[in-house]
N, C-alpha and C positions, 0 to 999 in steps of 0.2 A: 529410373535409377533409385535404388533403395536407400543408398547413403544420403542422397540429396533430400529425400522426403523425411528421413530421420532428422537431418539437420534442421529442416523447416519446422518439424514438430517440436524439436528441442527449443528453438528460438521462440516459438509461439508460447510454449510452456513457461519459458523464462520471462517473457513479456507479461504474462498473466500474473505470475508470482511477484514480479516487480511492481505491477500496478497495485496488487493487494497489499504489498509491504508499505508503499507510499500512502495508500488509503488508510491503513491501520495507524501509521505514524501520524498522519494528519488528524485523524479522529482523536488520538491520544492527546495531541497538542491542543486541539480544540476543547477537549474535556477539561484539561488543566487550566486553560484560559477562562472557561466558564466558572470553574471552581474559584479561581482567584477573584473574579468579578463578584461572585456571590459572597465571598469573605469580605470584600471591600464594602459591599452594600450593607451587610450585617454590621 
């Protein structure tokens, strides 16, 4: 069934982009956290 495989590929793609979004968001928050720590240390 072509429609079903398309739906599966779409969900897979959505899952990957979702993970990348959260990874990027987490990295940004971590970076900001490190910056504030360094400012406090200085």
